[in-house]
MDAnalysis code that builds the backbone (N, CA, C; Angstrom):
import MDAnalysis as mda
import numpy as np

u = mda.Universe.empty(300, n_residues=100, atom_resindex=np.repeat(np.arange(100), 3), trajectory=True)
u.add_TopologyAttr("name", ["N", "CA", "C"] * 100)
u.add_TopologyAttr("resid", np.arange(1, 101))
u.add_TopologyAttr("resname", ["UNK", "UNK", "UNK", "UNK", "UNK", "UNK", "UNK", "UNK", "UNK", "UNK", "UNK", "UNK", "UNK", "UNK", "UNK", "UNK", "UNK", "UNK", "UNK", "UNK", "UNK", "UNK", "UNK", "UNK", "UNK", "UNK", "UNK", "UNK", "UNK", "UNK", "UNK", "UNK", "UNK", "UNK", "UNK", "UNK", "UNK", "UNK", "UNK", "UNK", "UNK", "UNK", "UNK", "UNK", "UNK", "UNK", "UNK", "UNK", "UNK", "UNK", "UNK", "UNK", "UNK", "UNK", "UNK", "UNK", "UNK", "UNK", "UNK", "UNK", "UNK", "UNK", "UNK", "UNK", "UNK", "UNK", "UNK", "UNK", "UNK", "UNK", "UNK", "UNK", "UNK", "UNK", "UNK", "UNK", "UNK", "UNK", "UNK", "UNK", "UNK", "UNK", "UNK", "UNK", "UNK", "UNK", "UNK", "UNK", "UNK", "UNK", "UNK", "UNK", "UNK", "UNK", "UNK", "UNK", "UNK", "UNK", "UNK", "UNK"])
u.atoms.positions = np.array([
    [-153.500, -35.625, -69.267],
    [-154.387, -36.256, -68.309],
    [-153.734, -37.550, -67.829],
    [-153.707, -37.729, -66.539],
    [-153.164, -38.956, -65.962],
    [-154.277, -39.980, -65.790],
    [-153.883, -41.210, -65.479],
    [-154.867, -42.264, -65.258],
    [-155.778, -41.892, -64.075],
    [-155.205, -41.334, -63.024],
    [-155.995, -40.931, -61.858],
    [-157.011, -39.853, -62.228],
    [-156.608, -38.897, -63.056],
    [-157.535, -37.852, -63.491],
    [-158.642, -38.436, -64.366],
    [-158.297, -39.401, -65.203],
    [-159.300, -40.076, -66.029],
    [-160.312, -40.803, -65.156],
    [-159.824, -41.513, -64.145],
    [-160.710, -42.230, -63.224],
    [-161.624, -41.245, -62.504],
    [-161.076, -40.135, -62.024],
    [-161.893, -39.124, -61.336],
    [-162.983, -38.586, -62.253],
    [-162.631, -38.273, -63.490],
    [-163.585, -37.725, -64.447],
    [-164.693, -38.723, -64.769],
    [-164.311, -39.969, -65.030],
    [-165.316, -40.993, -65.346],
    [-166.210, -41.288, -64.152],
    [-165.640, -41.293, -62.962],
    [-166.437, -41.544, -61.754],
    [-167.467, -40.434, -61.562],
    [-167.092, -39.204, -61.819],
    [-168.019, -38.081, -61.672],
    [-169.144, -38.147, -62.707],
    [-168.811, -38.565, -63.934],
    [-169.824, -38.626, -64.993],
    [-170.768, -39.814, -64.855],
    [-170.275, -40.919, -64.323],
    [-171.095, -42.135, -64.258],
    [-171.729, -42.379, -62.904],
    [-171.314, -41.617, -61.898],
    [-171.793, -41.784, -60.530],
    [-171.408, -43.144, -59.957],
    [-170.335, -43.756, -60.491],
    [-169.767, -44.977, -59.919],
    [-168.634, -44.573, -58.990],
    [-168.245, -45.477, -58.093],
    [-167.138, -45.152, -57.190],
    [-165.826, -45.140, -57.967],
    [-164.869, -44.394, -57.444],
    [-163.554, -44.318, -58.080],
    [-162.901, -45.697, -58.125],
    [-163.130, -46.515, -57.100],
    [-162.553, -47.849, -57.058],
    [-163.069, -48.704, -58.203],
    [-164.374, -48.670, -58.435],
    [-164.985, -49.456, -59.512],
    [-164.493, -48.956, -60.876],
    [-164.480, -47.658, -61.053],
    [-164.019, -47.089, -62.318],
    [-162.546, -47.429, -62.534],
    [-161.735, -47.361, -61.486],
    [-160.318, -47.709, -61.584],
    [-160.130, -49.156, -62.020],
    [-160.946, -50.049, -61.475],
    [-160.874, -51.466, -61.861],
    [-161.287, -51.653, -63.318],
    [-162.305, -50.915, -63.759],
    [-162.744, -51.008, -65.157],
    [-161.671, -50.488, -66.116],
    [-161.033, -49.388, -65.766],
    [-159.963, -48.847, -66.607],
    [-158.805, -49.849, -66.678],
    [-158.430, -50.434, -65.533],
    [-157.365, -51.443, -65.519],
    [-157.734, -52.650, -66.373],
    [-158.973, -53.101, -66.266],
    [-159.440, -54.237, -67.061],
    [-159.398, -53.911, -68.549],
    [-159.826, -52.718, -68.911],
    [-159.812, -52.267, -70.305],
    [-158.384, -52.277, -70.862],
    [-157.449, -51.715, -70.096],
    [-156.056, -51.663, -70.539],
    [-155.435, -53.053, -70.615],
    [-155.784, -53.937, -69.662],
    [-155.275, -55.311, -69.684],
    [-155.767, -56.062, -70.914],
    [-157.014, -55.837, -71.301],
    [-157.561, -56.497, -72.493],
    [-156.816, -56.045, -73.753],
    [-156.502, -54.767, -73.835],
    [-155.740, -54.263, -74.986],
    [-154.350, -54.897, -74.994],
    [-153.686, -54.945, -73.822],
    [-152.350, -55.554, -73.736],
    [-152.367, -57.016, -74.161],
    [-153.353, -57.773, -73.680],
    [-153.440, -59.192, -74.015],
    [-153.669, -59.399, -75.508],
    [-154.527, -58.597, -76.109],
    [-154.798, -58.715, -77.544],
    [-153.534, -58.412, -78.350],
    [-152.813, -57.367, -77.975],
    [-151.595, -57.016, -78.686],
    [-150.513, -58.077, -78.492],
    [-150.440, -58.661, -77.295],
    [-149.455, -59.713, -77.036],
    [-149.705, -60.924, -77.927],
    [-150.976, -61.178, -78.267],
    [-151.318, -62.283, -79.171],
    [-151.117, -61.901, -80.632],
    [-150.848, -60.628, -80.905],
    [-150.650, -60.175, -82.274],
    [-151.911, -59.652, -82.931],
    [-152.990, -59.516, -82.161],
    [-154.249, -59.006, -82.699],
    [-154.211, -57.483, -82.798],
    [-155.073, -56.949, -83.646],
    [-155.262, -55.505, -83.783],
    [-156.463, -55.121, -82.926],
    [-156.387, -53.981, -82.249],
    [-157.499, -53.485, -81.449],
    [-157.989, -52.196, -82.099],
    [-159.191, -52.236, -82.673],
    [-159.756, -51.079, -83.374],
    [-160.892, -50.492, -82.542],
    [-160.738, -49.256, -82.134],
    [-161.760, -48.540, -81.369],
    [-162.274, -47.404, -82.243],
    [-163.185, -47.741, -83.122],
    [-163.690, -46.796, -84.107],
    [-164.628, -45.819, -83.424],
    [-164.535, -44.534, -83.615],
    [-163.660, -43.739, -84.478],
    [-162.419, -43.217, -83.763],
    [-162.088, -43.770, -82.574],
    [-160.967, -43.267, -81.788],
    [-159.617, -43.581, -82.425],
    [-159.376, -44.852, -82.746],
    [-158.106, -45.233, -83.342],
    [-157.855, -46.720, -83.220],
    [-156.670, -47.146, -83.628],
    [-156.316, -48.563, -83.631],
    [-154.953, -48.779, -83.000],
    [-154.866, -49.842, -82.201],
    [-153.609, -50.284, -81.635],
    [-153.171, -51.504, -82.440],
    [-151.921, -51.524, -82.864],
    [-151.388, -52.649, -83.633],
    [-149.989, -52.978, -83.126],
    [-149.492, -54.140, -83.543],
    [-148.117, -54.528, -83.248],
    [-147.352, -54.465, -84.557],
    [-146.222, -53.780, -84.536],
    [-145.393, -53.667, -85.735],
    [-144.064, -54.373, -85.483],
    [-143.544, -54.958, -86.549],
    [-142.243, -55.622, -86.471],
    [-141.168, -54.654, -86.949],
    [-140.148, -54.484, -86.141],
    [-139.000, -53.668, -86.529],
    [-137.871, -54.598, -86.935],
    [-137.233, -54.294, -88.036],
    [-136.111, -55.097, -88.508],
    [-134.876, -54.796, -87.663],
    [-133.929, -55.741, -87.683],
    [-132.669, -55.445, -86.996],
    [-131.966, -54.336, -87.779],
    [-131.200, -53.532, -87.065],
    [-130.530, -52.415, -87.723],
    [-129.242, -52.087, -87.003],
    [-128.433, -51.341, -87.683],
    [-127.160, -50.934, -87.108],
    [-127.341, -49.604, -86.385],
    [-126.774, -49.526, -85.196],
    [-126.837, -48.294, -84.425],
    [-125.456, -47.942, -83.914],
    [-125.379, -46.881, -83.175],
    [-124.092, -46.450, -82.602],
    [-124.282, -46.116, -81.129],
    [-123.286, -46.447, -80.361],
    [-123.262, -46.065, -78.959],
    [-122.948, -44.569, -78.924],
    [-123.843, -43.742, -78.398],
    [-123.616, -42.295, -78.436],
    [-122.399, -41.848, -77.617],
    [-122.038, -42.637, -76.628],
    [-120.914, -42.267, -75.779],
    [-119.570, -42.557, -76.452],
    [-119.459, -43.761, -77.072],
    [-118.179, -44.168, -77.655],
    [-118.149, -44.072, -79.175],
    [-119.313, -44.043, -79.805],
    [-119.379, -44.019, -81.261],
    [-119.215, -45.398, -81.885],
    [-119.097, -46.437, -81.044],
    [-118.912, -47.796, -81.551],
    [-120.199, -48.297, -82.212],
    [-120.042, -49.036, -83.315],
    [-121.194, -49.605, -84.008],
    [-121.714, -50.806, -83.232],
    [-123.033, -50.994, -83.265],
    [-123.642, -52.166, -82.650],
    [-124.905, -52.516, -83.412],
    [-125.308, -53.779, -83.295],
    [-126.525, -54.226, -83.969],
    [-127.687, -54.157, -82.987],
    [-128.752, -53.505, -83.399],
    [-129.976, -53.434, -82.604],
    [-130.855, -54.561, -83.111],
    [-131.240, -55.508, -82.254],
    [-131.990, -56.675, -82.718],
    [-133.408, -56.332, -83.182],
    [-133.971, -57.215, -84.002],
    [-135.359, -57.068, -84.442],
    [-136.259, -57.218, -83.225],
    [-137.395, -56.544, -83.259],
    [-138.337, -56.659, -82.145],
    [-139.730, -56.239, -82.584],
    [-140.684, -56.561, -81.746],
    [-142.077, -56.182, -81.981],
    [-142.397, -55.016, -81.070],
    [-143.065, -53.992, -81.624],
    [-143.386, -52.799, -80.838],
    [-144.863, -52.438, -81.017],
    [-145.503, -51.943, -79.955],
    [-146.878, -51.485, -80.093],
    [-146.921, -50.140, -80.798],
    [-147.997, -49.918, -81.544],
    [-148.172, -48.643, -82.249],
    [-149.647, -48.254, -82.201],
    [-149.895, -46.968, -82.275],
    [-151.258, -46.448, -82.272],
    [-151.449, -45.570, -83.498],
    [-152.565, -45.762, -84.168],
    [-152.932, -44.909, -85.299],
    [-154.243, -44.219, -84.947],
    [-154.240, -42.910, -84.964],
    [-155.439, -42.146, -84.616],
    [-156.512, -42.320, -85.679],
    [-157.752, -42.431, -85.236],
    [-158.886, -42.554, -86.144],
    [-159.412, -41.187, -86.551],
    [-160.363, -41.212, -87.458],
    [-160.925, -39.975, -87.995],
    [-161.532, -39.093, -86.903],
    [-162.277, -39.698, -85.996],
    [-162.922, -38.920, -84.935],
    [-161.928, -38.219, -84.036],
    [-160.852, -38.908, -83.687],
    [-159.825, -38.316, -82.835],
    [-159.083, -37.213, -83.580],
    [-158.755, -37.459, -84.831],
    [-158.053, -36.439, -85.621],
    [-158.887, -35.170, -85.742],
    [-160.185, -35.319, -85.991],
    [-161.055, -34.155, -86.121],
    [-161.198, -33.415, -84.796],
    [-161.285, -34.166, -83.690],
    [-161.428, -33.532, -82.379],
    [-160.185, -32.716, -82.037],
    [-159.027, -33.247, -82.354],
    [-157.771, -32.539, -82.073],
    [-157.621, -31.319, -82.975],
    [-158.081, -31.454, -84.216],
    [-157.966, -30.350, -85.176],
    [-158.988, -29.249, -84.897],
    [-159.920, -29.484, -84.009],
    [-160.901, -28.456, -83.681],
    [-162.175, -28.580, -84.481],
    [-162.566, -29.786, -84.796],
    [-163.805, -29.992, -85.544],
    [-163.505, -30.474, -86.942],
    [-164.262, -29.975, -87.873],
    [-164.092, -30.418, -89.258],
    [-162.819, -29.837, -89.849],
    [-162.248, -30.597, -90.770],
    [-161.034, -30.133, -91.437],
    [-161.360, -28.962, -92.344],
    [-160.428, -28.043, -92.434],
    [-160.597, -26.903, -93.326],
    [-160.167, -27.316, -94.724],
    [-160.941, -26.920, -95.687],
    [-160.602, -27.231, -97.066],
    [-159.951, -26.024, -97.716],
    [-159.046, -26.292, -98.603],
    [-158.386, -25.198, -99.320],
    [-159.405, -24.532, -100.252],
    [-159.385, -23.234, -100.292],
    [-160.332, -22.513, -101.142],
    [-159.670, -22.221, -102.477],
    [-160.466, -22.292, -103.531],
    [-159.965, -21.971, -104.867],
    [-160.151, -20.495, -105.109],
    [-159.207, -19.896, -105.765],
    [-159.304, -18.466, -106.059],
    [-159.378, -18.247, -107.532],
])
């Protein structure tokens, strides 16, 4: 699903204009970006959580030449799926192993 498809779907369900829904989606995404830029965690229970993780510097290789190079440390955004999202993707409730 693209952002445009999401806006179309939400506009149809809420009876708001696509322009208004588009602005709300942009505002929502901007708020998540700003929180992550400050180092905050964004938890949307039961959907999931957005966090910032620190990656250590590491040694890498140039795939073209094979030369070694150092990849600097950096901060990267990460998403962890929540229980509700995991269950929805799995098709409902998790299946339990049966004892025989």
